[in-house]
N, C-alpha and C positions, 0 to 999 in steps of 0.2 A: 847122658842126652847121647843121641844118636842121630846120623844122617841118614835118609832114606830116599832113593831114588827111585823116582815114579816114569816108566817107560808108557805110552798111551799111545793107541792109533788114531784117536781122536780127543777134543776136549771132554764129551760127554761119556765117555769111558775113563779120562781123567779123573771127573768131578763123582762119578760111581765109586770110583778107585777110592779116594781121598775120604768119603764117607764110611766105605767098608772099612778103612784101616780104623777110623775113631769108632763106630757102632759094635763092629764084629772084633775087630782084633784089640779094640779098648785101648787105643794108644793116643795120647794126647799131643797134638800137634801146637809148637808155640809158635807163634807168630803168623804170618802169611804164606802160603806155601809159593816158590819162586820158578818160573821158567827160565831154562838153561839151553843152549847150544847143543844140539844131538853129538856136534862133532867132537865137544868137550867132554862127552860121556862117553864116547865111544870106546876109548881105550880101557875106562874101568868097566864098562860092562863086559866087554871081550875078556877082560882080566879074571874076573870074578864066574863066568858062566863058561870059561875055557873053550869056545867056539867063535866064530862069526857072528855078532848081531842081526836079527832081523832086520833087513830093511823098508820093513813096511809101519816101523815105528816113527808116528809123523810129532809129538812132544814127549819133551822131558822137562819134569818137575822134580825140586830137591825141597824138603822139608824137612825140620827139626821135629824130633819128638821128644818129651819129656823122660821117657825110659829109656834106660841102659841098650845097650846092644843085644845082649843076649835075651832081655825079656821082649825085645822088638822083635828078634827072629822066631822066639818060641811062641807069639802070639800069632806072627803073621804064617806062620806055620798051619795055625788051624781053620784058616780062611783062604778063599780060591778068588782074588778080585780080579776084575775084568782088566786087569795094566799088569805091568812086568814091573816087579818089585825088587829092589836091589839094597839091603842094610849095609851101611859103608861104615865100618867100625875106626877106630883110632888108629888100629893097627895098619891099614894101608897107606901105602904111601902119598896115593892121592888127595886123601881126606884132609889137609890142611888146604890146599887148592880150591877143596868143592867149597871150604866154609868161605873162604875167601870170595869165591864165584857168587855164593849164597847173599852174603851181603851187599855186592852190587847188580845183583840180578833184578828182573823188572817181576813184580807180585802177576802171580797167575789172577785175572780176573773171573768171578762167577761163583768161585770159592766161600762159603761162608761155614763157620763151626757148627756143626749140629750139637755140640754141648753148651755152645752160648746162647741160645734162642732161648729168649724170655719165656717162662710154664707161665700159664694161666694159672691163676689162685685161686682155688674153690670157692671162696669167699668172693671174689670180683663176679663170678657165672652167676651164681646165684643172685647178685644184687640185680644182675641185669636181668635176669629172668623174672623176679617179683617187679622191676620197672614196668615189662611189659605187660605183665597183668592188670595193673592199673588201668 
């Protein structure tokens, strides 16, 4: 399991970024994404990117993914989501604090998993089409 920090300019980009992680990076998001304070992730971001983070970021979201850190990083390298993505492994000293923060943070509204959507059964659609003909 890996923690992934998503930093976005707005809610729309954050939602698109989450969808990209599932669809294109093929990561499995566990539970609901949580909104956390930008102040709490400032130091982590600064440490990872080794420079002062952008100040136009308005939203920070933390997610847990089923895949381990290495798989998450390798899959994320293949895509270019409209958000800033940081994979936080167990090796980072901030990992334990962010995991605790995740447990008490507020759920990010508007997200639904692309993978959990019910798919229509072909038999059901054929039945409804035959009923229309009658």
